[in-house]
Structure formats: C-alpha cells, structure tokens
C-alpha positions in Angstrom: -70.7 50.5 -30.5 -69.2 48.7 -27.4 -69.2 44.9 -27.6 -70.7 42.9 -24.6 -67.4 41.3 -23.6 -66.0 44.8 -22.9 -69.2 46.3 -21.3 -69.4 44.0 -18.2 -65.8 44.7 -16.9 -66.3 48.4 -17.7 -69.5 48.5 -15.7 -68.0 46.7 -12.7 -64.9 48.9 -12.8 -67.0 52.0 -12.9 -69.2 50.7 -10.1 -66.2 49.7 -8.0 -64.7 53.2 -8.4 -68.0 54.6 -7.1 -68.1 52.1 -4.2 -71.0 50.1 -5.5 -69.1 47.0 -6.6 -67.1 45.4 -3.7 -65.9 42.0 -4.6 -64.5 40.2 -1.6 -61.5 38.1 -2.4 -60.2 35.6 0.1 -56.7 36.4 1.5 -54.1 33.7 1.0 -52.1 33.5 4.2 -48.7 31.8 4.2 -48.1 28.8 6.6 -45.1 30.6 8.1 -45.0 31.3 11.8 -43.8 34.7 12.7 -42.5 35.6 16.1 -43.9 38.8 17.6 -40.6 39.6 19.4 -37.1 39.3 18.0 -34.3 40.4 20.3 -30.7 40.8 19.2 -28.4 40.5 22.2 -25.0 42.1 22.4 -22.4 43.3 24.9 -22.9 47.1 25.1 -19.1 47.8 24.8 -17.9 45.2 22.3 -21.1 44.6 20.3 -20.3 40.9 20.4 -23.0 38.5 21.7 -22.6 37.1 25.1 -21.8 33.3 25.5 -25.5 32.7 26.2 -28.7 34.5 27.1 -32.3 33.9 28.1 -35.4 35.8 27.0 -38.6 36.1 29.1 -41.7 37.8 27.5 -44.8 38.5 29.6 -48.2 39.7 28.5 -50.9 39.5 31.3 -51.1 35.8 32.2 -49.1 34.7 29.1 -45.3 34.0 29.6 -42.9 32.8 26.9 -39.3 32.1 27.7 -36.4 31.1 25.4 -33.0 29.9 26.3 -30.4 29.8 27.6 -29.3 30.0 24.0 -25.8 30.4 22.5 -24.8 32.6 19.5 -25.1 31.4 15.9 -22.2 31.8 13.5 -23.2 33.0 10.0 -21.2 34.1 7.0 -21.7 37.7 8.0 -20.7 37.3 11.7 -21.8 35.9 15.0 -25.3 36.7 16.3 -27.6 36.0 19.2 -31.2 36.6 18.3 -33.9 35.3 20.7 -37.5 35.1 19.4 -40.7 34.7 21.4 -44.5 35.2 21.2 -45.2 33.1 18.0 -48.2 34.6 16.2 -49.3 36.3 19.4 -50.2 40.0 19.5 -50.1 41.8 22.8 -48.3 44.2 25.0 -45.2 42.6 26.5 -42.6 43.2 29.2 -39.4 41.8 27.8 -36.4 40.7 29.9 -33.0 39.3 28.8 -30.7 37.6 31.3 -27.1 36.6 30.7 -24.5 35.4 33.3 -22.1 38.2 34.2 -24.5 41.0 32.9 -27.1 43.2 34.4 -30.7 42.2 33.5 -32.0 44.1 30.5 -35.8 45.0 30.5 -38.2 46.8 28.2 -41.8 47.3 29.2 -44.9 48.0 27.2 -43.6 46.5 23.9 -46.6 46.3 21.6 -46.9 43.5 19.0 -49.8 44.0 16.6 -51.4 41.7 14.1 -52.6 41.9 10.5 -55.1 39.6 8.9 -52.7 36.6 8.7 -49.7 37.2 10.9 -48.3 39.3 13.7 -46.1 42.3 12.8 -42.7 41.4 14.3 -41.0 43.8 16.6 -37.2 43.9 16.6 -35.4 45.0 19.7 -31.7 45.4 20.5 -30.7 44.3 24.0 -27.3 46.0 24.8 -26.2 44.2 27.9 -24.0 45.9 30.5 -21.6 44.3 33.0 
C-alpha cells in the first residue's frame, strides 16, 4: 500500500508527464546588464588593437555610440573591445572607426533576447589601413 506522502508527488509527476500538471515557476533574472554587441577591434595585419576606436550601432531610430576608447591591458594581453546596445534586441548596422584605418562596417547584425537578457553577439573588427 502506498502512503499519502508519496501519492501526491507521484500523481503530479505523472500528470506533468502527460501535460496535465503545468506548474509555473517564476524565473529569477540576474541584475547584470548584458550588451547586445561586443566588438573586438584589431589591426588586420598585426592582430594588435589600434590606439583608439569608436563604435556606432544603429537600429532604426536607435543609435548607440561608444568611444573613442583605448585598449585595455590584461594579464593575457592587450585588448580593445567596444560594447553597445545594453539589453536591447534588434537588427543593427555596426561601424567601427579608428584614425589611420578604413571604416569597418557590418550590416544586419541581429541581437535576440531571452526572458531576462539579450543574447550577446561577438564580432571581430579587423581594421585595414
């Protein structure tokens, strides 16, 4: 004989498996802000970051710009990553400008969102002189 403490979870588990029991649990979102666009900027020949760069991201009437920004030195090397579109899904035209280099552009970059945050898109801007 099955005791009553075991019977209720078993019934709900069986009902859930059949689609009849659908408990809705709230999703716990983190307070972190994720950027939709993260662009690593390097010289196409040396793979080193330029002295500075500016990022411009456009989606319809929305425009976000970052910079000019200089590289950051980390233990693993020197990097220049420009981030834009905080928690904003959309389709973007992305431009990177750096003195002495040709403008780098990507169009139609799609940033999607989940229930809590955007899904970040990583791009590599390989600048040419």
